[in-house]
A tleap script that builds the chain and sets N, CA, C and O, in Angstrom:
source leaprc.protein.ff14SB
mol = sequence {
  NMET ALA LEU LYS LYS SER PHE SER GLU THR
  ASN SER TYR MET ASN GLY LYS LEU GLU SER
  ALA ASN CYS TYR TRP LYS VAL THR SER VAL
  ASN GLY SER LYS ASN LYS VAL SER ALA SER
  VAL SER VAL MET ALA ILE VAL ASP GLY GLN
  ILE SER ASN GLN ILE ALA SER ARG GLU TYR
  SER PHE ALA PRO SER VAL GLU ASP GLY SER
  LYS ASN PHE ILE ALA GLN ALA TYR GLU TYR
  ILE LYS LEU LEU PRO GLU PHE SER ASP ALA
  VAL ASP CALA
}
set mol.1.N position { -54.343 18.293 43.318 }
set mol.1.CA position { -53.161 19.055 43.589 }
set mol.1.C position { -52.947 20.053 42.452 }
set mol.1.O position { -53.004 19.674 41.282 }
set mol.2.N position { -52.702 21.318 42.780 }
set mol.2.CA position { -52.461 22.365 41.815 }
set mol.2.C position { -51.904 23.549 42.558 }
set mol.2.O position { -51.766 23.524 43.781 }
set mol.3.N position { -51.579 24.603 41.805 }
set mol.3.CA position { -51.080 25.827 42.362 }
set mol.3.C position { -51.884 26.987 41.825 }
set mol.3.O position { -52.416 26.924 40.716 }
set mol.4.N position { -51.975 28.055 42.613 }
set mol.4.CA position { -52.607 29.291 42.145 }
set mol.4.C position { -51.540 30.392 42.152 }
set mol.4.O position { -50.812 30.569 43.128 }
set mol.5.N position { -51.472 31.116 41.047 }
set mol.5.CA position { -50.585 32.264 40.930 }
set mol.5.C position { -50.967 33.041 39.679 }
set mol.5.O position { -51.767 32.593 38.858 }
set mol.6.N position { -50.373 34.212 39.563 }
set mol.6.CA position { -50.676 35.033 38.399 }
set mol.6.C position { -49.982 34.498 37.164 }
set mol.6.O position { -49.122 33.621 37.245 }
set mol.7.N position { -50.366 35.039 36.021 }
set mol.7.CA position { -49.774 34.662 34.730 }
set mol.7.C position { -49.574 35.907 33.920 }
set mol.7.O position { -50.440 36.781 33.867 }
set mol.8.N position { -48.425 35.983 33.286 }
set mol.8.CA position { -48.116 37.116 32.404 }
set mol.8.C position { -47.230 36.630 31.274 }
set mol.8.O position { -46.253 35.917 31.507 }
set mol.9.N position { -47.566 37.012 30.055 }
set mol.9.CA position { -46.782 36.557 28.894 }
set mol.9.C position { -46.871 37.594 27.793 }
set mol.9.O position { -47.952 38.062 27.435 }
set mol.10.N position { -45.723 37.938 27.273 }
set mol.10.CA position { -45.685 38.804 26.071 }
set mol.10.C position { -45.614 37.888 24.893 }
set mol.10.O position { -44.804 36.961 24.855 }
set mol.11.N position { -46.481 38.151 23.907 }
set mol.11.CA position { -46.605 37.264 22.793 }
set mol.11.C position { -46.723 38.097 21.507 }
set mol.11.O position { -47.676 38.856 21.329 }
set mol.12.N position { -45.751 37.941 20.631 }
set mol.12.CA position { -45.757 38.692 19.377 }
set mol.12.C position { -46.911 38.282 18.469 }
set mol.12.O position { -47.426 39.096 17.702 }
set mol.13.N position { -47.315 37.008 18.559 }
set mol.13.CA position { -48.436 36.530 17.772 }
set mol.13.C position { -49.738 37.270 18.148 }
set mol.13.O position { -50.538 37.638 17.288 }
set mol.14.N position { -49.913 37.470 19.450 }
set mol.14.CA position { -51.124 38.152 19.931 }
set mol.14.C position { -50.910 39.673 19.917 }
set mol.14.O position { -51.821 40.445 20.218 }
set mol.15.N position { -49.694 40.082 19.563 }
set mol.15.CA position { -49.347 41.505 19.496 }
set mol.15.C position { -49.615 42.224 20.794 }
set mol.15.O position { -50.238 43.285 20.819 }
set mol.16.N position { -49.145 41.646 21.850 }
set mol.16.CA position { -49.351 42.310 23.157 }
set mol.16.C position { -49.009 41.389 24.304 }
set mol.16.O position { -48.232 40.441 24.187 }
set mol.17.N position { -49.637 41.723 25.429 }
set mol.17.CA position { -49.327 41.019 26.647 }
set mol.17.C position { -50.609 40.406 27.211 }
set mol.17.O position { -51.643 41.072 27.283 }
set mol.18.N position { -50.535 39.146 27.606 }
set mol.18.CA position { -51.646 38.446 28.234 }
set mol.18.C position { -51.336 38.359 29.713 }
set mol.18.O position { -50.292 37.836 30.103 }
set mol.19.N position { -52.254 38.877 30.557 }
set mol.19.CA position { -52.042 38.837 31.984 }
set mol.19.C position { -53.336 38.381 32.678 }
set mol.19.O position { -54.446 38.698 32.251 }
set mol.20.N position { -53.146 37.643 33.737 }
set mol.20.CA position { -54.262 37.247 34.574 }
set mol.20.C position { -53.728 37.144 35.997 }
set mol.20.O position { -52.724 36.474 36.238 }
set mol.21.N position { -54.386 37.796 36.924 }
set mol.21.CA position { -53.903 37.865 38.290 }
set mol.21.C position { -54.160 36.591 39.073 }
set mol.21.O position { -53.528 36.363 40.105 }
set mol.22.N position { -55.060 35.775 38.609 }
set mol.22.CA position { -55.429 34.588 39.373 }
set mol.22.C position { -55.599 33.412 38.417 }
set mol.22.O position { -56.604 33.311 37.714 }
set mol.23.N position { -54.610 32.530 38.398 }
set mol.23.CA position { -54.661 31.364 37.530 }
set mol.23.C position { -54.414 30.067 38.303 }
set mol.23.O position { -53.820 30.064 39.382 }
set mol.24.N position { -54.886 28.978 37.721 }
set mol.24.CA position { -54.768 27.648 38.272 }
set mol.24.C position { -53.713 26.924 37.422 }
set mol.24.O position { -53.894 26.744 36.217 }
set mol.25.N position { -52.624 26.517 38.054 }
set mol.25.CA position { -51.528 25.823 37.395 }
set mol.25.C position { -51.548 24.362 37.793 }
set mol.25.O position { -51.383 24.030 38.967 }
set mol.26.N position { -51.751 23.481 36.814 }
set mol.26.CA position { -51.889 22.052 37.140 }
set mol.26.C position { -50.961 21.203 36.302 }
set mol.26.O position { -50.892 21.364 35.084 }
set mol.27.N position { -50.241 20.290 36.956 }
set mol.27.CA position { -49.414 19.316 36.234 }
set mol.27.C position { -50.368 18.342 35.549 }
set mol.27.O position { -51.118 17.621 36.207 }
set mol.28.N position { -50.327 18.333 34.231 }
set mol.28.CA position { -51.255 17.496 33.469 }
set mol.28.C position { -50.639 16.198 32.991 }
set mol.28.O position { -51.356 15.245 32.687 }
set mol.29.N position { -49.307 16.146 32.920 }
set mol.29.CA position { -48.648 14.884 32.572 }
set mol.29.C position { -47.187 14.914 32.988 }
set mol.29.O position { -46.576 15.978 33.088 }
set mol.30.N position { -46.646 13.747 33.225 }
set mol.30.CA position { -45.213 13.601 33.477 }
set mol.30.C position { -44.702 12.447 32.598 }
set mol.30.O position { -45.380 11.432 32.436 }
set mol.31.N position { -43.527 12.614 32.048 }
set mol.31.CA position { -42.901 11.597 31.215 }
set mol.31.C position { -41.431 11.584 31.488 }
set mol.31.O position { -40.835 12.633 31.733 }
set mol.32.N position { -40.837 10.435 31.453 }
set mol.32.CA position { -39.393 10.366 31.590 }
set mol.32.C position { -38.934 9.069 32.186 }
set mol.32.O position { -39.577 8.027 32.054 }
set mol.33.N position { -37.783 9.162 32.859 }
set mol.33.CA position { -37.159 7.991 33.451 }
set mol.33.C position { -36.600 8.361 34.809 }
set mol.33.O position { -36.849 9.448 35.330 }
set mol.34.N position { -35.843 7.439 35.371 }
set mol.34.CA position { -35.238 7.714 36.675 }
set mol.34.C position { -34.188 8.813 36.627 }
set mol.34.O position { -33.782 9.330 37.668 }
set mol.35.N position { -33.748 9.170 35.435 }
set mol.35.CA position { -32.722 10.202 35.246 }
set mol.35.C position { -33.290 11.590 35.009 }
set mol.35.O position { -32.727 12.581 35.474 }
set mol.36.N position { -34.402 11.670 34.289 }
set mol.36.CA position { -34.987 12.970 33.948 }
set mol.36.C position { -36.462 12.817 33.705 }
set mol.36.O position { -36.898 11.897 33.014 }
set mol.37.N position { -37.243 13.735 34.283 }
set mol.37.CA position { -38.678 13.732 34.101 }
set mol.37.C position { -39.087 15.113 33.532 }
set mol.37.O position { -38.601 16.149 33.987 }
set mol.38.N position { -39.973 15.102 32.547 }
set mol.38.CA position { -40.555 16.319 32.015 }
set mol.38.C position { -41.987 16.400 32.478 }
set mol.38.O position { -42.744 15.437 32.356 }
set mol.39.N position { -42.360 17.543 33.007 }
set mol.39.CA position { -43.720 17.750 33.495 }
set mol.39.C position { -44.416 18.798 32.619 }
set mol.39.O position { -43.875 19.887 32.427 }
set mol.40.N position { -45.578 18.498 32.096 }
set mol.40.CA position { -46.407 19.442 31.369 }
set mol.40.C position { -47.357 20.093 32.361 }
set mol.40.O position { -48.022 19.411 33.141 }
set mol.41.N position { -47.412 21.425 32.323 }
set mol.41.CA position { -48.254 22.191 33.243 }
set mol.41.C position { -49.228 23.037 32.435 }
set mol.41.O position { -48.815 23.815 31.575 }
set mol.42.N position { -50.499 22.890 32.704 }
set mol.42.CA position { -51.540 23.702 32.071 }
set mol.42.C position { -51.832 24.913 32.951 }
set mol.42.O position { -51.904 24.801 34.174 }
set mol.43.N position { -51.999 26.066 32.318 }
set mol.43.CA position { -52.338 27.308 33.036 }
set mol.43.C position { -53.763 27.628 32.616 }
set mol.43.O position { -54.055 27.833 31.438 }
set mol.44.N position { -54.650 27.667 33.622 }
set mol.44.CA position { -56.078 27.917 33.327 }
set mol.44.C position { -56.536 29.150 34.071 }
set mol.44.O position { -56.212 29.337 35.244 }
set mol.45.N position { -57.288 29.988 33.388 }
set mol.45.CA position { -57.845 31.187 34.010 }
set mol.45.C position { -58.894 30.812 35.037 }
set mol.45.O position { -59.568 29.791 34.901 }
set mol.46.N position { -59.030 31.626 36.050 }
set mol.46.CA position { -60.113 31.485 37.012 }
set mol.46.C position { -61.066 32.672 36.805 }
set mol.46.O position { -60.684 33.827 36.990 }
set mol.47.N position { -62.297 32.367 36.424 }
set mol.47.CA position { -63.268 33.398 36.138 }
set mol.47.C position { -64.466 33.202 37.065 }
set mol.47.O position { -65.058 32.123 37.103 }
set mol.48.N position { -64.820 34.248 37.810 }
set mol.48.CA position { -65.917 34.181 38.773 }
set mol.48.C position { -65.769 33.006 39.727 }
set mol.48.O position { -66.754 32.350 40.066 }
set mol.49.N position { -64.551 32.741 40.157 }
set mol.49.CA position { -64.270 31.684 41.105 }
set mol.49.C position { -64.254 30.273 40.538 }
set mol.49.O position { -64.096 29.304 41.281 }
set mol.50.N position { -64.417 30.153 39.225 }
set mol.50.CA position { -64.456 28.852 38.571 }
set mol.50.C position { -63.286 28.711 37.616 }
set mol.50.O position { -62.916 29.676 36.948 }
set mol.51.N position { -62.699 27.530 37.540 }
set mol.51.CA position { -61.644 27.265 36.591 }
set mol.51.C position { -62.218 27.304 35.187 }
set mol.51.O position { -63.191 26.615 34.880 }
set mol.52.N position { -61.604 28.117 34.338 }
set mol.52.CA position { -62.109 28.333 33.003 }
set mol.52.C position { -61.198 27.670 31.966 }
set mol.52.O position { -60.648 26.599 32.220 }
set mol.53.N position { -61.040 28.289 30.821 }
set mol.53.CA position { -60.283 27.724 29.742 }
set mol.53.C position { -58.745 27.802 29.974 }
set mol.53.O position { -58.250 28.654 30.712 }
set mol.54.N position { -58.031 26.888 29.317 }
set mol.54.CA position { -56.590 26.889 29.334 }
set mol.54.C position { -56.083 28.085 28.527 }
set mol.54.O position { -56.510 28.304 27.393 }
set mol.55.N position { -55.170 28.854 29.122 }
set mol.55.CA position { -54.610 30.026 28.423 }
set mol.55.C position { -53.175 29.834 28.012 }
set mol.55.O position { -52.657 30.571 27.174 }
set mol.56.N position { -52.516 28.826 28.610 }
set mol.56.CA position { -51.110 28.566 28.255 }
set mol.56.C position { -50.721 27.198 28.790 }
set mol.56.O position { -51.478 26.551 29.514 }
set mol.57.N position { -49.533 26.779 28.417 }
set mol.57.CA position { -48.935 25.539 28.957 }
set mol.57.C position { -47.419 25.764 29.059 }
set mol.57.O position { -46.833 26.571 28.337 }
set mol.58.N position { -46.833 25.036 29.962 }
set mol.58.CA position { -45.398 25.117 30.200 }
set mol.58.C position { -44.819 23.729 30.371 }
set mol.58.O position { -45.534 22.800 30.746 }
set mol.59.N position { -43.533 23.576 30.101 }
set mol.59.CA position { -42.816 22.307 30.307 }
set mol.59.C position { -41.661 22.568 31.269 }
set mol.59.O position { -40.932 23.549 31.121 }
set mol.60.N position { -41.504 21.708 32.229 }
set mol.60.CA position { -40.417 21.796 33.187 }
set mol.60.C position { -39.763 20.414 33.290 }
set mol.60.O position { -40.442 19.388 33.246 }
set mol.61.N position { -38.438 20.407 33.429 }
set mol.61.CA position { -37.705 19.141 33.545 }
set mol.61.C position { -36.892 19.133 34.851 }
set mol.61.O position { -36.377 20.162 35.289 }
set mol.62.N position { -36.796 17.959 35.447 }
set mol.62.CA position { -36.058 17.809 36.713 }
set mol.62.C position { -35.564 16.389 36.862 }
set mol.62.O position { -36.053 15.465 36.211 }
set mol.63.N position { -34.569 16.234 37.747 }
set mol.63.CA position { -34.054 14.885 38.054 }
set mol.63.C position { -34.858 14.384 39.256 }
set mol.63.O position { -34.789 14.966 40.338 }
set mol.64.N position { -35.622 13.305 39.062 }
set mol.64.CA position { -36.465 12.795 40.147 }
set mol.64.C position { -35.703 11.967 41.176 }
set mol.64.O position { -34.576 11.533 40.934 }
set mol.65.N position { -36.313 11.764 42.286 }
set mol.65.CA position { -35.827 10.859 43.290 }
set mol.65.C position { -36.473 9.510 43.089 }
set mol.65.O position { -37.695 9.442 42.954 }
set mol.66.N position { -35.712 8.438 43.062 }
set mol.66.CA position { -36.272 7.101 42.894 }
set mol.66.C position { -35.982 6.223 44.122 }
set mol.66.O position { -36.086 4.999 44.051 }
set mol.67.N position { -35.629 6.837 45.213 }
set mol.67.CA position { -35.349 6.087 46.444 }
set mol.67.C position { -36.622 5.459 46.945 }
set mol.67.O position { -37.719 5.933 46.647 }
set mol.68.N position { -36.481 4.392 47.708 }
set mol.68.CA position { -37.651 3.745 48.335 }
set mol.68.C position { -38.404 4.774 49.158 }
set mol.68.O position { -37.799 5.529 49.919 }
set mol.69.N position { -39.669 4.808 49.015 }
set mol.69.CA position { -40.512 5.733 49.823 }
set mol.69.C position { -40.575 7.134 49.244 }
set mol.69.O position { -41.228 7.993 49.836 }
set mol.70.N position { -39.926 7.412 48.111 }
set mol.70.CA position { -39.995 8.747 47.553 }
set mol.70.C position { -41.382 8.966 46.945 }
set mol.70.O position { -42.081 8.016 46.593 }
set mol.71.N position { -41.759 10.231 46.831 }
set mol.71.CA position { -43.036 10.577 46.293 }
set mol.71.C position { -43.136 10.276 44.793 }
set mol.71.O position { -42.117 10.166 44.111 }
set mol.72.N position { -44.361 10.144 44.283 }
set mol.72.CA position { -44.501 9.870 42.880 }
set mol.72.C position { -44.014 11.088 42.052 }
set mol.72.O position { -43.786 12.167 42.598 }
set mol.73.N position { -43.867 10.896 40.782 }
set mol.73.CA position { -43.292 11.930 39.912 }
set mol.73.C position { -44.158 13.171 39.836 }
set mol.73.O position { -43.631 14.273 39.680 }
set mol.74.N position { -45.483 13.028 39.942 }
set mol.74.CA position { -46.353 14.213 39.928 }
set mol.74.C position { -46.112 15.073 41.146 }
set mol.74.O position { -45.951 16.288 41.037 }
set mol.75.N position { -46.085 14.435 42.321 }
set mol.75.CA position { -45.801 15.185 43.554 }
set mol.75.C position { -44.420 15.828 43.497 }
set mol.75.O position { -44.236 16.964 43.935 }
set mol.76.N position { -43.439 15.084 42.946 }
set mol.76.CA position { -42.112 15.648 42.807 }
set mol.76.C position { -42.053 16.830 41.859 }
set mol.76.O position { -41.288 17.774 42.056 }
set mol.77.N position { -42.900 16.753 40.799 }
set mol.77.CA position { -42.963 17.889 39.869 }
set mol.77.C position { -43.435 19.156 40.571 }
set mol.77.O position { -42.852 20.225 40.389 }
set mol.78.N position { -44.496 19.037 41.375 }
set mol.78.CA position { -44.976 20.205 42.115 }
set mol.78.C position { -43.899 20.730 43.063 }
set mol.78.O position { -43.702 21.941 43.161 }
set mol.79.N position { -43.207 19.843 43.756 }
set mol.79.CA position { -42.157 20.270 44.664 }
set mol.79.C position { -41.046 20.995 43.921 }
set mol.79.O position { -40.530 21.999 44.412 }
set mol.80.N position { -40.675 20.507 42.759 }
set mol.80.CA position { -39.650 21.147 41.959 }
set mol.80.C position { -40.111 22.532 41.482 }
set mol.80.O position { -39.390 23.520 41.619 }
set mol.81.N position { -41.305 22.581 40.930 }
set mol.81.CA position { -41.820 23.826 40.379 }
set mol.81.C position { -41.914 24.908 41.452 }
set mol.81.O position { -41.599 26.068 41.189 }
set mol.82.N position { -42.333 24.546 42.630 }
set mol.82.CA position { -42.480 25.507 43.704 }
set mol.82.C position { -41.137 26.109 44.160 }
set mol.82.O position { -41.109 27.170 44.782 }
set mol.83.N position { -40.023 25.419 43.843 }
set mol.83.CA position { -38.712 25.955 44.158 }
set mol.83.C position { -38.206 26.986 43.154 }
set mol.83.O position { -37.243 27.700 43.435 }
set mol.84.N position { -38.845 27.071 41.989 }
set mol.84.CA position { -38.407 28.012 40.959 }
set mol.84.C position { -38.759 29.438 41.333 }
set mol.84.O position { -39.837 29.672 41.880 }
set mol.85.N position { -37.889 30.402 41.060 }
set mol.85.CA position { -38.150 31.819 41.426 }
set mol.85.C position { -39.498 32.330 40.916 }
set mol.85.O position { -40.165 33.090 41.618 }
set mol.86.N position { -39.911 31.933 39.721 }
set mol.86.CA position { -41.154 32.431 39.169 }
set mol.86.C position { -42.397 31.945 39.931 }
set mol.86.O position { -43.502 32.450 39.735 }
set mol.87.N position { -42.182 30.942 40.811 }
set mol.87.CA position { -43.290 30.395 41.604 }
set mol.87.C position { -43.211 30.813 43.069 }
set mol.87.O position { -43.892 30.228 43.911 }
set mol.88.N position { -42.390 31.815 43.387 }
set mol.88.CA position { -42.229 32.218 44.786 }
set mol.88.C position { -43.519 32.727 45.425 }
set mol.88.O position { -43.679 32.678 46.645 }
set mol.89.N position { -44.431 33.214 44.597 }
set mol.89.CA position { -45.697 33.728 45.100 }
set mol.89.C position { -46.868 32.737 44.938 }
set mol.89.O position { -48.017 33.089 45.206 }
set mol.90.N position { -46.575 31.497 44.500 }
set mol.90.CA position { -47.622 30.491 44.285 }
set mol.90.C position { -48.116 29.932 45.612 }
set mol.90.O position { -47.367 29.819 46.582 }
set mol.91.N position { -49.396 29.588 45.625 }
set mol.91.CA position { -49.977 28.952 46.808 }
set mol.91.C position { -50.616 27.647 46.360 }
set mol.91.O position { -51.061 27.524 45.219 }
set mol.92.N position { -50.660 26.680 47.257 }
set mol.92.CA position { -51.293 25.405 46.944 }
set mol.92.C position { -52.779 25.623 46.758 }
set mol.92.O position { -53.409 26.366 47.510 }
set mol.93.N position { -53.340 24.961 45.738 }
set mol.93.CA position { -54.774 25.096 45.461 }
set mol.93.C position { -55.512 23.833 45.838 }
set mol.93.O position { -56.730 23.759 45.677 }
savepdb mol mol.pdb
quit
């Protein structure tokens, strides 16, 4: 499970802007409790159709569902992330 979408970041350390039109966004870990979960997301470039090196990472937090039959926290992280405005153009990978 992952998402594909573009990546853009202005970084003063790199003295410019890093952009990639086609990146692979993958939840690499989730940590937390029934009240709050933090999801780490790795952003990897796609070069010549192959997933390449990690170019960035992001952290997202959400309140998970712990009802009987609810999805695991990784699946819930993807569902949460896809609701964010910055992921409106993301597609399932």
